[in-house]
KEKE-3310 file (N, C-alpha, C; in steps of 0.2 Angstrom, whole numbers, plus 5000, padded with zeros to 4 digits):
npx = (5004:5004:5006:5007:5010:5009:5013:5012:5025:5027:5029:5032:5018:5003:4996:4997:4992:4982:4964:4951:4955:4958:4970:4977:4982:4985:4987:5001:5004:5017:5026:5035:5038:5035:5037:5030:5032:5023:5025:5015:5013:5012:5019:5018:5028:5035:5045:5056:5066:5078:5078:5066:5055:5042:5035:5034:5026:5015:5011:5008:4997:4988:4985:4979:4968:4962:4958:4967:4978:4987:4995:5011:5024:5035:5043:5047:5054:5055:5060:5060:5059:5066:5072:5067:5065:5053:5045:5035:5039:5038:5024:5021:5027:5020:5007:5007:5011:5000:4990:4996:4996:4982:4980:4987:4980:4968:4958:4947:4952:4950:4954:4951:4952:4966:4972:4968:4976:4988:4989:4988:5001:5010:5010:5003:5003:4990:4990:4985:4972:4962:4965:4968:4969:4962:4967:4967:4981:4985:4974:4965:4952:4947:4945:4945:4942:4947:4948:4953:4971:4980:4987:5002:5020:5034:5049:5060:5069:5081:5086:5094:5100:5090:5073:5065:5049:5040:5046:5045:5031:5029:5032:5030:5027:5020:5006:5004:5011:5004:4992:4994:4996:4984:4974:4980:4982:4968:4965:4973:4968:4955:4959:4965:4956:4946:4955:4957:4945:4940:4951:4961:4977:4986:4980:4981:4995:4997:4991:4999:5011:5008:5005:5018:5026:5020:5023:5036:5039:5039:5046:5059:5064:5079:5082:5071:5066:5074:5073:5059:5060:5067:5058:5048:5054:5056:5044:5036:5023:5022:5028:5030:5031:5039:5032:5036:5049:5063:5062:5059:5047:5045:5033:5026:5017:5012:5023:5029:5042:5048:5052:5064:5073:5072:5078:5091:5095:5094:5103:5115:5116:5119:5110:5104:5096:5084:5076:5065:5048:5031:5015:5003:4987:4983:4983:4983:4991:4988:4996:4992:4989:4983:4977:4989:4994:5003:4999:4997:4984:4972:4969:4959:4950:4950:4935:4921:4910:4916:4922:4910:4904:4914:4914:4901:4902:4911:4909)
npy = (4994:5010:5027:5044:5061:5079:5095:5113:5125:5141:5158:5166:5175:5183:5192:5194:5192:5197:5198:5204:5197:5184:5174:5175:5171:5174:5164:5162:5153:5145:5140:5129:5113:5100:5083:5068:5051:5037:5020:5008:4995:4980:4980:4988:4997:5014:5020:5033:5047:5052:5066:5071:5071:5077:5073:5059:5059:5064:5054:5044:5050:5051:5038:5034:5042:5038:5026:5015:5010:5000:4998:5000:5010:5015:5029:5043:5059:5072:5088:5104:5115:5127:5126:5133:5146:5152:5148:5138:5125:5114:5112:5109:5097:5089:5090:5084:5072:5067:5066:5057:5045:5043:5041:5030:5021:5021:5029:5042:5059:5075:5093:5099:5089:5087:5099:5099:5089:5093:5105:5099:5096:5107:5125:5130:5133:5138:5131:5119:5122:5126:5138:5155:5157:5162:5159:5152:5150:5145:5140:5136:5141:5148:5146:5150:5152:5164:5167:5164:5161:5176:5182:5183:5186:5182:5189:5181:5185:5181:5185:5178:5167:5157:5154:5147:5141:5136:5140:5154:5156:5153:5164:5175:5188:5190:5192:5204:5212:5209:5214:5228:5230:5228:5236:5240:5228:5225:5235:5231:5218:5221:5228:5218:5207:5214:5216:5203:5199:5208:5207:5216:5219:5229:5233:5221:5220:5232:5229:5218:5224:5233:5224:5218:5229:5232:5221:5224:5227:5215:5205:5211:5215:5220:5226:5230:5242:5246:5236:5238:5250:5247:5239:5248:5256:5248:5245:5236:5228:5228:5222:5207:5197:5184:5182:5175:5171:5172:5177:5189:5194:5200:5208:5206:5209:5195:5188:5200:5211:5218:5211:5205:5216:5220:5209:5210:5222:5219:5209:5216:5225:5216:5207:5192:5182:5170:5164:5165:5165:5159:5164:5152:5143:5136:5120:5102:5090:5073:5059:5051:5036:5031:5022:5020:5033:5045:5057:5072:5075:5086:5086:5094:5106:5123:5131:5141:5135:5128:5139:5145:5136:5134:5147:5147:5138:5142:5156)
npz = (5000:4995:4996:4990:4992:4990:4997:4996:5000:5008:5006:5019:5026:5020:5028:5045:5062:5076:5078:5087:5098:5092:5085:5068:5052:5035:5021:5010:4998:4988:4974:4978:4985:4997:4996:5000:5003:5007:5012:5017:5030:5039:5051:5062:5065:5063:5051:5049:5044:5057:5059:5057:5066:5068:5056:5058:5069:5063:5054:5063:5070:5060:5056:5068:5068:5056:5061:5060:5069:5070:5060:5051:5044:5030:5028:5017:5013:5002:5000:4994:5001:5012:5029:5044:5040:5040:5030:5030:5030:5039:5041:5028:5026:5036:5032:5019:5023:5031:5020:5012:5019:5020:5007:5004:5011:5004:5009:5014:5018:5025:5022:5034:5043:5042:5046:5059:5064:5061:5070:5082:5083:5081:5080:5065:5048:5036:5024:5019:5015:5001:4988:4993:5010:5026:5043:5059:5066:5078:5087:5078:5077:5067:5050:5034:5017:5006:4993:4976:4971:4968:4952:4954:4956:4966:4973:4983:4997:5008:5024:5032:5045:5057:5063:5076:5075:5085:5097:5095:5095:5108:5115:5128:5127:5116:5115:5120:5111:5099:5102:5102:5088:5083:5077:5065:5058:5056:5047:5037:5034:5029:5017:5010:5009:5001:4990:4985:4982:4972:4963:4963:4963:4968:4980:4987:4988:4996:5008:5012:5014:5024:5035:5036:5040:5052:5059:5063:5076:5082:5076:5070:5053:5048:5035:5029:5025:5015:5006:5003:4996:4985:4979:4976:4967:4956:4951:4959:4969:4982:4998:5008:5023:5032:5046:5057:5054:5043:5030:5017:5005:4989:4980:4964:4949:4939:4927:4923:4917:4926:4937:4934:4933:4947:4953:4948:4954:4968:4969:4966:4977:4987:4993:4998:4987:4988:4979:4965:4964:4961:4967:4972:4972:4988:4995:4995:4985:4978:4972:4957:4948:4932:4919:4914:4915:4924:4937:4946:4958:4964:4982:4987:4978:4974:4972:4967:4974:4984:4991:4995:5004:5014:5019:5024:5034:5043:5045)
capx = (5000:5008:5003:5012:5007:5014:5010:5017:5028:5025:5033:5029:5011:5001:4995:4997:4991:4976:4958:4946:4958:4959:4976:4975:4987:4983:4992:5004:5007:5021:5027:5040:5034:5037:5034:5030:5030:5022:5024:5012:5014:5008:5024:5017:5034:5035:5052:5057:5073:5077:5078:5059:5050:5035:5032:5033:5020:5009:5009:5005:4991:4983:4983:4975:4962:4958:4957:4972:4983:4991:4999:5017:5025:5041:5041:5052:5052:5059:5057:5063:5057:5071:5069:5068:5065:5046:5042:5030:5042:5036:5017:5020:5029:5015:5001:5008:5012:4993:4987:4999:4994:4976:4980:4989:4974:4962:4953:4946:4954:4949:4959:4950:4956:4973:4973:4967:4981:4994:4988:4990:5009:5013:5007:5003:5000:4984:4992:4981:4966:4962:4965:4971:4964:4964:4967:4969:4987:4986:4969:4961:4945:4945:4947:4940:4945:4946:4947:4959:4977:4981:4993:5008:5027:5038:5056:5061:5075:5083:5090:5099:5098:5084:5068:5061:5042:5037:5048:5043:5024:5028:5035:5024:5025:5016:4999:5004:5013:4999:4986:4997:4996:4978:4971:4984:4980:4961:4965:4977:4964:4950:4962:4967:4950:4944:4959:4956:4938:4939:4956:4965:4983:4989:4977:4984:5002:4997:4989:5005:5016:5006:5006:5025:5029:5017:5027:5043:5040:5039:5052:5061:5068:5083:5083:5064:5065:5078:5069:5053:5062:5069:5052:5044:5057:5056:5037:5033:5016:5023:5032:5027:5037:5038:5031:5040:5054:5068:5062:5055:5044:5044:5027:5025:5012:5015:5026:5032:5049:5051:5055:5071:5076:5073:5083:5098:5097:5095:5110:5120:5116:5122:5105:5104:5090:5083:5073:5059:5042:5024:5009:4998:4982:4985:4979:4987:4990:4990:4999:4988:4990:4977:4977:4996:4997:5004:4998:4995:4977:4971:4965:4954:4951:4946:4929:4916:4906:4920:4922:4904:4904:4919:4911:4895:4904:4916:4907)
capy = (5000:5016:5034:5049:5067:5084:5101:5118:5129:5147:5164:5169:5176:5190:5196:5190:5196:5196:5202:5202:5192:5178:5173:5173:5172:5173:5160:5164:5147:5146:5133:5124:5108:5094:5077:5063:5045:5032:5013:5005:4988:4978:4979:4993:5002:5019:5022:5040:5050:5055:5073:5073:5068:5079:5069:5053:5060:5065:5048:5040:5053:5050:5031:5034:5046:5033:5019:5010:5011:4994:4999:5003:5013:5018:5036:5047:5066:5076:5094:5110:5121:5128:5125:5138:5152:5155:5146:5133:5118:5108:5111:5106:5090:5086:5090:5079:5065:5065:5065:5051:5040:5042:5039:5023:5016:5022:5032:5050:5064:5082:5098:5101:5084:5088:5105:5097:5085:5098:5109:5095:5095:5113:5130:5128:5137:5135:5129:5114:5124:5128:5145:5159:5156:5165:5153:5153:5145:5142:5136:5133:5143:5152:5144:5153:5153:5171:5167:5160:5165:5181:5180:5187:5183:5185:5188:5179:5187:5178:5189:5174:5164:5153:5155:5141:5143:5134:5144:5161:5157:5153:5170:5177:5195:5190:5194:5212:5215:5208:5219:5234:5231:5225:5241:5240:5222:5226:5239:5227:5213:5224:5229:5211:5204:5218:5215:5197:5199:5211:5206:5222:5217:5234:5232:5215:5223:5237:5225:5214:5229:5236:5219:5218:5234:5231:5216:5226:5227:5208:5201:5216:5214:5226:5229:5230:5249:5246:5231:5241:5255:5244:5236:5253:5259:5243:5243:5231:5229:5228:5217:5203:5194:5178:5185:5171:5169:5176:5179:5195:5193:5206:5206:5209:5206:5189:5189:5207:5212:5222:5207:5204:5222:5220:5204:5213:5227:5216:5206:5221:5227:5211:5203:5184:5180:5163:5161:5168:5160:5161:5163:5147:5141:5131:5113:5096:5085:5066:5056:5046:5032:5029:5020:5021:5040:5047:5064:5075:5076:5090:5083:5098:5111:5129:5132:5145:5131:5127:5145:5146:5131:5136:5153:5146:5133:5146:5163)
capz = (5000:4994:4995:4988:4992:4991:4999:4995:5005:5008:5007:5024:5026:5017:5034:5051:5068:5080:5078:5092:5102:5089:5080:5061:5046:5028:5018:5004:4995:4982:4970:4981:4988:5001:4993:5005:5001:5013:5011:5023:5031:5045:5056:5068:5066:5058:5050:5045:5046:5064:5060:5055:5071:5067:5051:5061:5073:5059:5052:5069:5072:5054:5057:5073:5066:5052:5064:5058:5073:5070:5054:5051:5037:5028:5026:5014:5012:4998:5000:4992:5006:5017:5035:5049:5037:5039:5023:5031:5029:5044:5039:5022:5028:5040:5028:5014:5026:5032:5014:5009:5023:5018:5000:5004:5014:5000:5013:5013:5024:5023:5024:5041:5047:5042:5050:5066:5066:5061:5075:5088:5083:5082:5077:5058:5042:5033:5017:5017:5012:4994:4987:4999:5016:5033:5047:5066:5066:5085:5089:5073:5077:5061:5043:5029:5010:5004:4986:4972:4972:4963:4948:4957:4957:4972:4974:4990:5000:5014:5028:5036:5052:5057:5068:5079:5075:5091:5102:5094:5097:5115:5118:5133:5125:5109:5116:5121:5104:5094:5104:5100:5081:5080:5072:5058:5055:5054:5041:5032:5032:5025:5010:5007:5007:4995:4984:4982:4980:4965:4959:4964:4966:4972:4987:4991:4990:5001:5014:5014:5016:5031:5040:5036:5044:5059:5063:5065:5083:5085:5074:5065:5047:5048:5029:5026:5022:5009:5001:5000:4992:4978:4977:4973:4961:4951:4949:4963:4972:4989:5002:5013:5027:5036:5052:5062:5050:5041:5023:5014:4998:4985:4976:4957:4944:4936:4921:4921:4916:4932:4942:4933:4935:4954:4955:4947:4959:4974:4969:4966:4984:4991:4996:4997:4984:4989:4973:4962:4965:4959:4972:4969:4976:4993:4995:4994:4979:4979:4966:4955:4942:4929:4912:4912:4916:4931:4938:4953:4958:4970:4987:4987:4973:4975:4967:4970:4978:4990:4995:4999:5009:5019:5022:5028:5039:5047:5047)
cpx = (5004:5004:5008:5008:5012:5010:5015:5019:5025:5030:5030:5021:5009:5000:4995:4996:4985:4970:4953:4949:4960:4965:4973:4981:4983:4988:4995:5008:5011:5023:5033:5036:5038:5033:5035:5028:5029:5021:5021:5013:5011:5013:5022:5023:5034:5042:5052:5063:5072:5076:5071:5054:5043:5031:5030:5026:5014:5006:5005:4998:4986:4981:4978:4968:4958:4957:4961:4978:4989:4996:5006:5018:5033:5040:5048:5050:5057:5056:5062:5062:5063:5068:5071:5068:5058:5043:5037:5033:5039:5028:5016:5022:5023:5009:5001:5008:5005:4990:4990:4997:4987:4975:4982:4984:4968:4957:4953:4948:4953:4954:4957:4953:4963:4975:4973:4973:4988:4994:4990:4997:5012:5009:5008:5000:4994:4984:4988:4974:4967:4962:4970:4966:4967:4963:4970:4975:4989:4981:4964:4953:4942:4948:4943:4944:4943:4945:4953:4965:4978:4987:4998:5014:5030:5045:5057:5068:5076:5088:5095:5097:5092:5079:5065:5053:5039:5039:5046:5036:5023:5030:5029:5022:5021:5009:4999:5006:5008:4993:4988:4996:4989:4974:4974:4982:4973:4961:4968:4972:4958:4953:4963:4961:4946:4948:4958:4950:4937:4945:4961:4972:4987:4986:4980:4992:5002:4996:4995:5010:5014:5007:5014:5028:5026:5020:5034:5044:5040:5045:5055:5065:5072:5083:5076:5063:5069:5075:5063:5055:5064:5063:5048:5047:5057:5049:5033:5027:5017:5027:5028:5032:5034:5038:5034:5046:5059:5068:5057:5053:5043:5039:5027:5019:5015:5017:5029:5039:5052:5054:5062:5076:5077:5078:5090:5100:5098:5102:5116:5121:5118:5117:5106:5097:5089:5081:5067:5053:5036:5019:5005:4993:4985:4981:4985:4986:4992:4992:4994:4991:4984:4978:4984:4999:4998:5003:4996:4987:4975:4967:4958:4955:4947:4941:4925:4912:4909:4920:4916:4903:4908:4916:4905:4897:4908:4914:4911)
cpy = (5006:5022:5039:5056:5073:5090:5107:5122:5136:5152:5168:5169:5183:5195:5191:5194:5193:5200:5199:5196:5185:5178:5172:5174:5171:5170:5164:5158:5149:5139:5130:5119:5103:5088:5071:5056:5040:5025:5010:4998:4986:4977:4983:4998:5007:5021:5028:5043:5053:5062:5076:5070:5071:5075:5062:5053:5061:5059:5044:5043:5051:5043:5030:5037:5041:5026:5013:5010:5006:4994:5002:5006:5015:5024:5040:5054:5069:5083:5099:5116:5122:5128:5131:5145:5156:5153:5139:5126:5112:5107:5108:5098:5086:5085:5084:5072:5062:5062:5058:5045:5038:5039:5032:5018:5017:5025:5040:5053:5071:5087:5100:5096:5085:5094:5103:5093:5089:5102:5106:5094:5101:5119:5129:5133:5134:5133:5123:5115:5127:5136:5149:5159:5160:5159:5155:5148:5143:5138:5133:5135:5146:5148:5145:5154:5160:5171:5164:5164:5170:5179:5185:5183:5186:5183:5186:5180:5184:5182:5185:5172:5160:5155:5149:5143:5142:5139:5151:5161:5156:5159:5173:5184:5195:5193:5202:5215:5214:5213:5226:5236:5229:5230:5241:5233:5222:5229:5234:5221:5215:5225:5222:5208:5207:5216:5209:5196:5202:5211:5212:5220:5222:5234:5227:5217:5227:5233:5221:5218:5232:5231:5218:5223:5234:5226:5218:5226:5220:5204:5206:5213:5220:5229:5230:5237:5249:5241:5234:5246:5253:5241:5242:5256:5255:5241:5238:5233:5230:5223:5213:5200:5188:5181:5182:5168:5174:5179:5185:5193:5199:5204:5209:5205:5200:5191:5195:5207:5215:5218:5205:5210:5222:5215:5207:5218:5224:5212:5211:5224:5222:5207:5196:5183:5172:5160:5166:5163:5163:5159:5158:5146:5136:5125:5108:5092:5078:5063:5050:5042:5030:5028:5022:5028:5041:5055:5066:5077:5080:5086:5087:5104:5117:5130:5137:5141:5130:5133:5146:5142:5133:5142:5152:5142:5137:5153:5168)
cpz = (5000:4993:4994:4988:4992:4993:4998:5001:5004:5007:5012:5024:5022:5023:5040:5057:5072:5078:5083:5096:5099:5084:5073:5057:5040:5024:5011:5001:4989:4980:4972:4985:4992:4998:4998:5002:5007:5010:5017:5023:5037:5051:5063:5069:5060:5057:5046:5048:5053:5065:5058:5060:5070:5061:5054:5065:5069:5056:5057:5070:5066:5055:5062:5071:5061:5054:5062:5062:5073:5064:5055:5044:5037:5025:5023:5013:5008:4998:4998:4996:5011:5024:5040:5046:5037:5033:5024:5030:5033:5042:5033:5022:5031:5036:5023:5017:5028:5026:5011:5013:5021:5011:5000:5006:5009:5004:5012:5020:5021:5025:5031:5045:5048:5046:5057:5068:5066:5068:5082:5089:5085:5079:5069:5054:5040:5026:5014:5014:5005:4993:4992:5005:5022:5038:5054:5067:5073:5087:5084:5073:5071:5055:5038:5022:5008:4996:4982:4973:4966:4959:4949:4957:4963:4971:4981:4992:5007:5018:5032:5043:5051:5063:5070:5080:5082:5097:5101:5096:5104:5119:5122:5131:5119:5110:5116:5114:5099:5096:5101:5092:5078:5075:5065:5055:5053:5048:5035:5029:5027:5018:5007:5005:5001:4989:4981:4979:4973:4961:4958:4967:4970:4979:4991:4993:4996:5008:5017:5017:5023:5036:5041:5041:5052:5063:5065:5072:5086:5083:5068:5059:5046:5041:5025:5022:5015:5003:4998:4995:4985:4975:4973:4967:4955:4949:4953:4966:4979:4992:5007:5017:5030:5043:5058:5059:5048:5034:5022:5007:4995:4980:4969:4953:4940:4929:4919:4921:4922:4937:4941:4934:4943:4956:4954:4952:4966:4975:4969:4973:4989:4995:4994:4994:4984:4982:4971:4962:4962:4965:4968:4974:4981:4991:4994:4988:4981:4972:4964:4949:4939:4921:4909:4912:4923:4932:4945:4953:4965:4975:4988:4982:4975:4969:4971:4975:4985:4994:4998:5004:5015:5023:5026:5034:5045:5049:5043)
residu = (MET:LEU:GLY:ILE:ALA:ARG:ALA:PRO:GLY:THR:CYS:GLY:GLU:LEU:VAL:GLN:GLY:LYS:LEU:ASP:GLY:THR:ASN:LEU:LEU:VAL:THR:CYS:PRO:VAL:ASN:PHE:TYR:SER:VAL:VAL:THR:VAL:LYS:LEU:ASN:ASN:THR:GLY:ASN:ILE:ILE:VAL:ALA:GLU:ASN:LEU:PRO:LYS:VAL:LYS:LEU:ALA:VAL:GLU:LYS:THR:LEU:HIS:PHE:LEU:GLU:LYS:PRO:GLY:TYR:GLY:ALA:GLU:VAL:THR:VAL:PHE:SER:LYS:ILE:PRO:ARG:GLY:LYS:GLY:MET:ALA:SER:SER:THR:ALA:ASP:ILE:ALA:ALA:ALA:CYS:ALA:ALA:VAL:ALA:LYS:GLY:LEU:ASN:MET:ILE:ILE:SER:GLU:TRP:ASN:ILE:ALA:GLU:ILE:ALA:LEU:SER:ILE:GLU:PRO:THR:ASP:GLY:LEU:MET:PHE:PRO:GLY:ILE:ALA:VAL:PHE:ASP:HIS:ILE:GLY:GLY:SER:VAL:ALA:ARG:VAL:LEU:GLY:PRO:ALA:PRO:GLU:MET:ASP:ILE:VAL:ILE:ILE:ASP:LEU:GLY:GLY:ILE:VAL:ASP:THR:VAL:GLY:PHE:ASN:ALA:ASN:MET:ASN:LEU:ASP:ILE:LEU:ASN:LYS:ALA:LYS:GLU:LYS:LYS:ILE:GLU:ILE:ALA:MET:GLU:LYS:LEU:GLU:LYS:GLY:ILE:ALA:ILE:GLY:ASN:TYR:LYS:LEU:ILE:GLY:GLN:ALA:ALA:THR:GLU:SER:ALA:TYR:ALA:ASN:GLN:GLN:MET:LEU:PRO:LYS:PRO:ASP:LEU:ASP:LYS:VAL:TYR:ASP:ILE:CYS:ARG:ILE:THR:GLY:GLY:LEU:GLY:VAL:ASN:VAL:ALA:HIS:SER:GLY:THR:VAL:ILE:GLY:VAL:LEU:PHE:ASP:ALA:GLY:THR:ASP:CYS:ILE:ASP:LYS:ALA:ILE:ASN:ILE:PHE:SER:ALA:GLU:GLY:PHE:ASN:ILE:TYR:ASN:LYS:ALA:ARG:ILE:ILE:ASN:GLY:GLY:ILE:ASP:VAL:PHE:GLU:GLU:SER:ALA:GLY:ASP:ASN:PHE:TRP:LYS:PRO:LEU:ASN:THR:TYR:THR:GLU:GLU:THR:PHE:GLY:LYS:LEU:ARG:LYS:ASP:THR:GLY)
# end
């Protein structure tokens, strides 16, 4: 019994903070993936690399959720997502592992189930939901799809170092700092939701930039002003950050020549450019074989019907 699934990483978040006392982040999925292969067996032992304890725990919890606790598994992970940078590497590993187990068992698991499993392991991104989603990354009390991914490219700049997401979210001062920026996050969310709803990418860029600057009191990005200046002079739409990580994203309309100009300037200024990426719809893909063809099939697909269902279910 074999299951293969993949989940995207992120370039930080478009917006993150608290509203009315509830933690939330808005996903920023990009086209880098963690691919997890699970070979199920009857040994009861789960074998996975020692440096991936969260993946092992995700497999155990998924087997328990699917009422198959006696199964064992050989698990391999191939990921292009850097770790400790705020690009949701752990969430992508966990989400893909959950889906791969279900696929191997030929059983159904929803993005809601996967989110709950992930949250039981650590604070988690909402990248398992289709489209662009707002998600309570601590308690899971909010999960709502805002709409499909905008057609935007990102230059991902790594300022260096790593951040332990679990340790960051355990900081006792976070509540005070989040409260201080709540009004800014409220304004940013209003712009972001409107921008996604009407396809106004300038509003999305403005919202992301406002959230990035509001986060400077929590996890400062020392070169944010310089990065934003280069963004503006090269025709960028704004910047976003990993609110609990080390990367800054510079947002552009997809396919524009401006992005190459920006990359040249950032390189000349000595910035470490991790990569260029495209914002994509969130969600997990499972590997299918049919009539001799191999392809990735979305576990969940963004549709207007899905959007409506999620809004009805989550407010």
